[in-house]
MIDOSE-1310 file (N, C-alpha, C; in nm, 2 decimals, decimal comma, always signed):
residues 125
mkkf	+0,35/-2,35/-1,32/+0,41/-2,42/-1,41/+0,41/-2,61/-1,38; +0,45/-2,62/-1,25/+0,46/-2,76/-1,21/+0,32/-2,83/-1,29; +0,21/-2,76/-1,24/+0,11/-2,83/-1,26/+0,08/-2,83/-1,42; +0,11/-2,75/-1,48/+0,11/-2,75/-1,63/+0,18/-2,84/-1,67
tkrl	+0,29/-2,86/-1,64/+0,41/-2,96/-1,74/+0,35/-3,09/-1,67; +0,29/-3,11/-1,55/+0,25/-3,22/-1,50/+0,14/-3,28/-1,59; +0,06/-3,22/-1,66/-0,06/-3,26/-1,72/+0,01/-3,31/-1,87; +0,12/-3,25/-1,92/+0,17/-3,34/-2,07/+0,18/-3,43/-2,06
sgcn	+0,17/-3,52/-2,19/+0,17/-3,66/-2,18/+0,29/-3,72/-2,17; +0,33/-3,81/-2,08/+0,45/-3,86/-2,07/+0,53/-3,84/-1,95; +0,46/-3,69/-1,89/+0,54/-3,65/-1,78/+0,49/-3,65/-1,65; +0,34/-3,73/-1,67/+0,29/-3,70/-1,52/+0,32/-3,78/-1,41
slty	+0,43/-3,91/-1,41/+0,50/-3,97/-1,33/+0,64/-3,90/-1,31; +0,69/-3,81/-1,38/+0,81/-3,75/-1,36/+0,80/-3,65/-1,25; +0,93/-3,65/-1,16/+0,95/-3,55/-1,06/+0,95/-3,41/-1,16; +0,93/-3,28/-1,08/+0,97/-3,12/-1,14/+1,09/-3,14/-1,23
terr	+1,18/-3,17/-1,13/+1,30/-3,15/-1,21/+1,32/-3,23/-1,33; +1,29/-3,35/-1,33/+1,27/-3,48/-1,48/+1,20/-3,39/-1,57; +1,09/-3,35/-1,54/+1,02/-3,28/-1,65/+1,07/-3,15/-1,70; +1,14/-3,06/-1,62/+1,18/-2,94/-1,64/+1,33/-2,99/-1,77
nkln	+1,38/-3,09/-1,72/+1,51/-3,11/-1,79/+1,45/-3,19/-1,93; +1,32/-3,29/-1,92/+1,29/-3,29/-2,04/+1,21/-3,20/-2,14; +1,19/-3,11/-2,10/+1,12/-3,03/-2,20/+1,21/-2,89/-2,21; +1,32/-2,91/-2,14/+1,44/-2,80/-2,13/+1,37/-2,62/-2,12
ittl	+1,33/-2,66/-1,95/+1,29/-2,53/-1,92/+1,35/-2,50/-1,78; +1,37/-2,38/-1,80/+1,48/-2,33/-1,63/+1,36/-2,30/-1,57; +1,45/-2,30/-1,42/+1,34/-2,27/-1,28/+1,29/-2,15/-1,31; +1,19/-2,09/-1,23/+1,11/-2,01/-1,19/+1,25/-1,89/-1,17
elrr	+1,30/-1,92/-1,05/+1,38/-1,86/-0,98/+1,52/-1,82/-1,09; +1,57/-1,90/-1,18/+1,67/-1,86/-1,29/+1,60/-1,73/-1,40; +1,47/-1,77/-1,39/+1,40/-1,70/-1,51/+1,38/-1,53/-1,43; +1,35/-1,56/-1,29/+1,33/-1,44/-1,22/+1,47/-1,35/-1,23
lyyd	+1,59/-1,41/-1,20/+1,70/-1,36/-1,19/+1,74/-1,27/-1,34; +1,74/-1,38/-1,44/+1,76/-1,29/-1,55/+1,66/-1,17/-1,59; +1,56/-1,18/-1,59/+1,47/-1,08/-1,59/+1,52/-0,93/-1,50; +1,52/-0,99/-1,42/+1,57/-0,88/-1,30/+1,71/-0,79/-1,38
lvmc	+1,80/-0,88/-1,39/+1,93/-0,81/-1,48/+1,89/-0,74/-1,60; +1,80/-0,79/-1,66/+1,74/-0,70/-1,76/+1,68/-0,60/-1,75; +1,58/-0,59/-1,62/+1,53/-0,44/-1,59/+1,61/-0,38/-1,54; +1,72/-0,39/-1,44/+1,83/-0,34/-1,42/+1,92/-0,29/-1,52
ykiv	+1,94/-0,31/-1,62/+1,99/-0,31/-1,74/+1,91/-0,15/-1,82; +1,77/-0,19/-1,83/+1,71/-0,09/-1,87/+1,68/+0,01/-1,76; +1,68/+0,00/-1,67/+1,69/+0,16/-1,56/+1,83/+0,19/-1,57; +1,97/+0,13/-1,58/+2,08/+0,22/-1,60/+2,12/+0,27/-1,67
fniv	+2,09/+0,23/-1,84/+2,06/+0,29/-1,94/+1,96/+0,36/-1,95; +1,85/+0,38/-1,89/+1,77/+0,51/-1,92/+1,69/+0,45/-2,05; +1,63/+0,32/-2,03/+1,55/+0,23/-2,19/+1,42/+0,25/-2,08; +1,41/+0,27/-2,01/+1,24/+0,25/-1,95/+1,22/+0,41/-1,87
qldf	+1,14/+0,44/-1,84/+1,09/+0,56/-1,77/+1,06/+0,57/-1,64; +1,18/+0,51/-1,58/+1,20/+0,49/-1,44/+1,29/+0,60/-1,39; +1,29/+0,64/-1,25/+1,43/+0,69/-1,24/+1,51/+0,65/-1,13; +1,65/+0,68/-1,23/+1,75/+0,56/-1,16/+1,79/+0,56/-0,99
seff	+1,78/+0,70/-1,00/+1,79/+0,74/-0,83/+1,72/+0,69/-0,72; +1,58/+0,63/-0,78/+1,45/+0,60/-0,68/+1,48/+0,48/-0,65; +1,59/+0,37/-0,72/+1,62/+0,24/-0,72/+1,75/+0,23/-0,67; +1,89/+0,29/-0,74/+2,01/+0,25/-0,70/+2,06/+0,40/-0,70
arnt	+2,23/+0,36/-0,66/+2,28/+0,45/-0,67/+2,42/+0,44/-0,71; +2,50/+0,48/-0,82/+2,64/+0,46/-0,87/+2,77/+0,42/-0,75; +2,83/+0,35/-0,77/+2,94/+0,33/-0,71/+3,05/+0,42/-0,74; +3,08/+0,54/-0,66/+3,19/+0,64/-0,71/+3,31/+0,58/-0,68
ypsi	+3,34/+0,48/-0,61/+3,49/+0,44/-0,56/+3,55/+0,39/-0,70; +3,66/+0,46/-0,74/+3,73/+0,41/-0,87/+3,78/+0,25/-0,82; +3,72/+0,13/-0,92/+3,78/+0,02/-0,89/+3,82/-0,03/-1,02; +3,95/-0,13/-1,03/+4,02/-0,13/-1,13/+3,97/-0,33/-1,16
rghp	+3,86/-0,34/-1,09/+3,80/-0,50/-1,12/+3,67/-0,45/-1,17; +3,62/-0,54/-1,28/+3,46/-0,58/-1,31/+3,45/-0,43/-1,41; +3,34/-0,42/-1,44/+3,25/-0,32/-1,52/+3,27/-0,19/-1,47; +3,23/-0,08/-1,56/+3,28/+0,06/-1,49/+3,09/+0,11/-1,50
ykly	+3,01/+0,00/-1,48/+2,85/+0,02/-1,42/+2,82/-0,03/-1,27; +2,89/-0,02/-1,24/+2,88/-0,11/-1,07/+2,77/+0,00/-1,00; +2,72/-0,07/-0,91/+2,62/-0,03/-0,82/+2,64/-0,03/-0,69; +2,60/+0,08/-0,63/+2,61/+0,13/-0,49/+2,53/-0,01/-0,40
vnhn	+2,57/-0,05/-0,29/+2,51/-0,14/-0,23/+2,47/-0,10/-0,09; +2,32/-0,10/-0,09/+2,25/-0,04/+0,04/+2,24/-0,12/+0,13; +2,29/-0,13/+0,21/+2,25/-0,19/+0,37/+2,14/-0,16/+0,44; +2,06/-0,27/+0,44/+1,94/-0,25/+0,52/+1,91/-0,31/+0,66
rani	+1,88/-0,24/+0,75/+1,87/-0,32/+0,86/+1,72/-0,42/+0,88; +1,62/-0,37/+0,80/+1,50/-0,47/+0,76/+1,53/-0,57/+0,69; +1,48/-0,67/+0,74/+1,50/-0,82/+0,64/+1,41/-0,79/+0,51; +1,27/-0,74/+0,55/+1,17/-0,75/+0,46/+1,22/-0,65/+0,33
ryhf	+1,32/-0,55/+0,36/+1,38/-0,50/+0,22/+1,49/-0,55/+0,14; +1,57/-0,65/+0,21/+1,63/-0,75/+0,16/+1,58/-0,82/+0,00; +1,45/-0,86/+0,00/+1,41/-0,90/-0,11/+1,34/-0,83/-0,21; +1,35/-0,67/-0,21/+1,32/-0,62/-0,31/+1,39/-0,61/-0,41
facr	+1,36/-0,56/-0,50/+1,42/-0,56/-0,64/+1,55/-0,50/-0,63; +1,55/-0,38/-0,60/+1,70/-0,27/-0,60/+1,79/-0,34/-0,51; +1,74/-0,41/-0,40/+1,84/-0,45/-0,32/+1,87/-0,61/-0,38; +1,80/-0,72/-0,41/+1,87/-0,81/-0,45/+1,93/-0,81/-0,61
vvkm	+1,92/-0,75/-0,69/+1,98/-0,72/-0,80/+2,11/-0,67/-0,84; +2,15/-0,57/-0,72/+2,29/-0,52/-0,68/+2,38/-0,63/-0,73; +2,39/-0,69/-0,61/+2,51/-0,84/-0,59/+2,52/-0,88/-0,74; +2,41/-0,96/-0,80/+2,45/-0,99/-0,92/+2,48/-0,93/-1,01
wnsl	+2,43/-0,80/-1,03/+2,49/-0,67/-1,16/+2,63/-0,66/-1,15; +2,66/-0,64/-1,01/+2,82/-0,60/-0,99/+2,91/-0,70/-1,01; +2,85/-0,84/-0,99/+2,94/-0,96/-1,02/+2,95/-1,01/-1,20; +2,85/-0,92/-1,25/+2,88/-0,97/-1,38/+3,02/-0,94/-1,46
pvdi	+3,07/-1,10/-1,53/+3,20/-1,07/-1,56/+3,22/-0,98/-1,70; +3,32/-0,87/-1,70/+3,33/-0,76/-1,79/+3,37/-0,85/-1,90; +3,43/-0,96/-1,91/+3,49/-1,02/-2,05/+3,36/-1,11/-2,10; +3,25/-1,14/-2,04/+3,18/-1,20/-2,11/+3,05/-1,10/-2,11
vdfs	+3,00/-1,01/-2,04/+2,91/-0,95/-2,08/+2,89/-0,80/-2,14; +2,83/-0,80/-2,23/+2,82/-0,68/-2,35/+2,71/-0,58/-2,31; +2,75/-0,47/-2,26/+2,65/-0,38/-2,26/+2,64/-0,25/-2,35; +2,70/-0,32/-2,46/+2,65/-0,21/-2,61/+2,51/-0,20/-2,63
sisr	+2,42/-0,31/-2,63/+2,27/-0,30/-2,66/+2,21/-0,37/-2,58; +2,09/-0,38/-2,55/+2,00/-0,46/-2,50/+2,00/-0,61/-2,53; +1,98/-0,57/-2,66/+2,01/-0,76/-2,71/+2,10/-0,84/-2,71; +2,19/-0,78/-2,70/+2,38/-0,83/-2,68/+2,37/-0,87/-2,55
frrs	+2,31/-0,79/-2,47/+2,32/-0,80/-2,27/+2,30/-0,90/-2,28; +2,14/-0,92/-2,31/+2,05/-1,07/-2,29/+2,12/-1,19/-2,37; +2,19/-1,16/-2,48/+2,25/-1,30/-2,54/+2,36/-1,31/-2,43; +2,45/-1,24/-2,39/+2,57/-1,27/-2,29/+2,50/-1,34/-2,17
lcki	+2,38/-1,27/-2,11/+2,36/-1,30/-2,00/+2,36/-1,47/-2,02; +2,32/-1,55/-2,09/+2,28/-1,70/-2,11/+2,41/-1,77/-2,11; +2,53/-1,68/-2,12/+2,66/-1,78/-2,11/+2,74/-1,75/-1,96; +2,64/-1,71/-1,86/+2,70/-1,69/-1,74/+2,64/-1,79/-1,66
dfse	+2,72/-1,86/-1,54/+2,67/-1,97/-1,43/+2,62/-1,87/-1,34; +2,45/-1,85/-1,31/+2,42/-1,81/-1,20/+2,40/-1,87/-1,06; +2,48/-2,00/-1,05/+2,45/-2,12/-0,96/+2,47/-2,03/-0,85; +2,56/-1,96/-0,80/+2,57/-1,88/-0,67/+2,47/-1,85/-0,62
fltv	+2,40/-1,79/-0,70/+2,27/-1,70/-0,66/+2,15/-1,78/-0,65; +2,16/-1,88/-0,66/+2,04/-1,96/-0,69/+2,02/-2,03/-0,55; +1,90/-2,04/-0,50/+1,89/-2,09/-0,36/+1,85/-2,29/-0,35; +1,79/-2,29/-0,46/+1,76/-2,47/-0,48/+1,83/-2,49/-0,65
q	+1,93/-2,56/-0,65/+1,96/-2,61/-0,75/+1,90/-2,72/-0,83
């Protein structure tokens, strides 16, 4: 994306952040986070043909906070597993605010994700 945006007319002298702002595009990290959550939704609600138990475990502890679809956080000793999809998405999924996120359909879920500030999960601002 960086090389492509640099080739656009009027953007070759701008920094990547300035080009992103001018073209109104998000960072790769934010897009990855967004699509990870969408894929997690598809797995949790059995929209895709993937086995839920291979990726996640439901949090059976009754909680009065948050949404009812909380996932159990697997603790891993190996740092390499920490960046695997099933490990990196659980914290974001469990932190989704119940008053903003609409779990009734995939399209409503996607639209509601746009209203959330994910800056605490991004490494590069």
